[in-house]
Residue, then its C-alpha position, 0 to 999 in steps of 0.5 A: m446543503t452545498f457541495a462544500n458543506f456535504p460530509w464527503l469523507t464520512t459518506v464514502i466511509f459509511f456508505p459501503i458499510l451500511a450498504s453491506a448490511a442490506i446484502p442478506f435481504i437481497p433475493d438471489p434465486s440461484e444462490k450463486g451470487r449473481t444478483v449480489r455481485w451486481y449489487a456490490l459492483v454498483i455500490g462500489l461504483i457509486n462510492f468511487a464516483l463520490i470519491v472522484t466528485a469530492f476530489y474534483t470539486q472540493y480538493d485544492f492541489s495548491s494547498a498543503e493543509l487538511q481539506l474536506v474537514e469534518s469533526y464531530d464530538w464523540i467522547p468529549q470528556i477525553g477529547l475523542k472525536w470523529s474527525v476526518a480530513a484529506d490532504g496530499l498524503s491521504m487523497p491519492l490513497i483514498l482514490l487508489t482505494g476506491f479504484i482498486t476495491t471496485l475492480a476487486t469486486l469485479a474480479a470476484w465474479p467467479i466466487t460462488m461459495k457463500p457469495r453473500f458473506f464474501y461481498f458483505l466483507l468486501l464492502a465492509m472492508y471498502g469503508g474501513q480502508i478509506a477510514v484508515f487514510a481519512v481519520q485524524d484522531m489517533l485513537v479512532f485510527f487505531l480502532v479502524w486499523e484493527l476493525e479493517l483486519i477482521p474482513v481480511y482474516l475471514l476472507l483468507s480463512i474461508w476462501g483461501g487455499y489449502k493452508r488458509l487457516y495457517a496463513a490467516t492465523k499468521f496474518i492476524l497474529y502479526t498485524a493485530g499483535s503489532s497494532l498494540f504499539i499504536l494503542v500504547a503510542a496513542l495513549a502515551m502521546a494523548f496524556y503527555g503534558g497538560t492537555i489530553t487530546f487524540d487529535m493528530h495535528e495537536l499531537g504533532l505540536k506537543d513538545y515531547g521529551q527526547t527519550f519519549q519521542l524515540l520510544v514512541y517512534g520505535g514502537l510505531l515503526i514496529s507496528y507499521a513495519v509489519k504492514l509495509p512490510i519491512i524485513p524481518l517482519h514480513t513473513w506473514l505476507p508470502d503466506a497470505h498471498g500464497e493462499a488468497t483468492a484473486p480479489v483478496h490479492m488485489l486488496l492486499a497488494g494494492i491497498l493494505l501494504k500502503m497503509g503501513g507506508y502512509a501511517l509511517i509518513r503521517m505519524n512517525v515523520e510528520m508528528l515526530p520529526a525530531a525522532h525521524a532525524f535519528f531513525a532516518p539512516a536506519l530506514v534507508v538501510l532497511g529499505v536497501v535490505n528489503i530491495i536486495y533480500a526480497a529480490l533474491t528470495s523472489f528469484a529463488q521462489r518456484n511458487l508463482k504467488r510467492k514469487i510476486a509476493y516477494s517482488s512486492i516486498s522488494h519494491m516497497g523498499f523504495v518507499l523507505i528510502g524516499i521517506a528518509s531522503y530529506t528531499d522533496l523529490g525523494i518523498s514525492g517519489a515514495v508517495l508515487q511508488m506507493v500508488s504505482h505499486g498499488l496498481i502494478g501489484a493488483s494487476l500482477f496478482f489478478l493475472v496470477g489468479a487468472t492463470y491459476d484458474r486455468t492451469h490449476t497449478l502455481i509451480l513453475e516447473e509444472m507450467g510451460g508452453v501455454g502462450q499459444k493457448m492464452p495469447k491475451i493473458f500472455a500479452m497482459f502478463t508481459a505488459c504488467s511485468m514490464a511495469s513491475l520491472a520499471l520499464p520507461g514509460m510506465s509508473g514504476f520507472v518514474a517512481e523509482l527514478m524519483v527516489f534514486v535522484g531524490f536520495f542521491t541529491s540529498d545533503a543529509y548523508s555523506t557522498t560515500f553513503r549515498l553512493i553505496v545505497v544507490f549502487l545496492a538499490a540499483v542491484g535490486v533493480i537489475l535483479t527484477p527483470i531477471y526473475l520476472l522475465s524468467m517467470l514469463r519464460e517458464i509460464f508461457y514458453g519453454s517445453e510444453n506440459k502436454e497434459l496441461v496444454s491439452h487441458e480443456a480449461l486452458i482458455d484465453a482471457e474473457p472480456r471481464e478480465v481484459f477490462i480489469i487489466a485495461c483499467l489498471l494499465v491506463p493509469i500505469i502508463g498515464i502516470g509513466l508518461y505524465p507523472k504530474a497528473l498525480t504528483q501535483i495532488y501532493d507536491a505542496k504537502t510533501a514540500a511542507l513535510n520536508l521543510r518540517i523535518r529538515a527544520e529539526v536538523p539545524s545543520l541541514n539548513a546550512a547545507a552541511k553534511l550530518t556528522a555522527p556515524v550510524v550503522g557504520m555507513a551513514s553520516v547523520k546527526a541525532p539531535l535528540l541525543d546531543 
């Protein structure tokens, strides 16, 4: 079997899942997980190495088509297949999944309560996350989307904080409940017309009616709005982050939120481009609301985890604006923002966990003056906060700049609307350094909490923690200095995607502004309603 014929994606999906099944049989005399954690880390590294090998040997940057395609009949009577592939939308997120999950496994080193079950769930989740980005059958997508929620629920409910059951229950109710819209949409689209199929490519080629497209798009938007998350369907996230452990934080911020953005592009935008022409202005407005509201809410939070959680929601607002920009640059910036935020969010939440392990508090008023005791953590926290506030030279700056320029140069909206959106988004950008720098001051500077500063547990970062943050900062700075290293992976795909959605709005082809008012600010033509 040659490299080209090897089932790369099926392997990287099922390898960690099958490997997790061997964990109960691994001898661990101490029962503290010392053997199991090494096993899980090696499995994670091997799987990440397979992903990187497939990327470098089989992936063609210049192609917008699906690559690494595998398709096997599952239930042929209804056209159901195990179909996986990767393109410019999914490959960066598959790489991100392998990278973040492997580091999260290393971050879980201190876990000693039920370590076998913890690492079993971590590895099972690894395969499920990759499957979400790789499957090309909409019904299978729904199945892996649902199955991937189970490990997260258990990781929250067993290893979480004081309110872990409340947070886990809220998470599963929001995410599993909203997932029903995916199932309904999949069945409706599959049985529409004369042929029955769940293949995403074939579903995207069907000639749907106007009302049908709008209903399906709206249903899918609700489902992915919960996962992204989009305000007001965001309230599960601060609670989940408030109770999660550091490795679960990394997976939530680094990968799970990106599933919502990916699915929104893959299904709503790519498969229903005409309906997207109607909903695009609403996405822009929702993106601005995310940026401003979540930034202000983060500013008011006194709990460190919840402050960073609302910061994550704010930064995901740029993804919505980029998706709805109708420009190659804006859509490219949205994808870059997802990857960038995955790296930055994972680093910040890991450091929040490391700080909590030492101070045993998340309340900012109870901290202060620990910078001299923990200079390494202080330095790493500062560097990651600079990345989050979009410091030039780091990935967040490039991603947000691309979204700003891409949207402002769009010919799909009136000049007035573009100016208002850019101004309001800029206000959110200005708020970010205010609350992040204030957070650093309250933790590491200010008046010392004598009891806290003298505590024996207040030790500096250990080599494992420095290594994890260094691994995250390398791509954050690398992308910031040379963004083409990442954007070239998906440039062909985002250009082809933008060409497809612009084709649904004839006036854009003539470089004219869109004309029907939406939400009182945008000017957009809704061709489906003509």
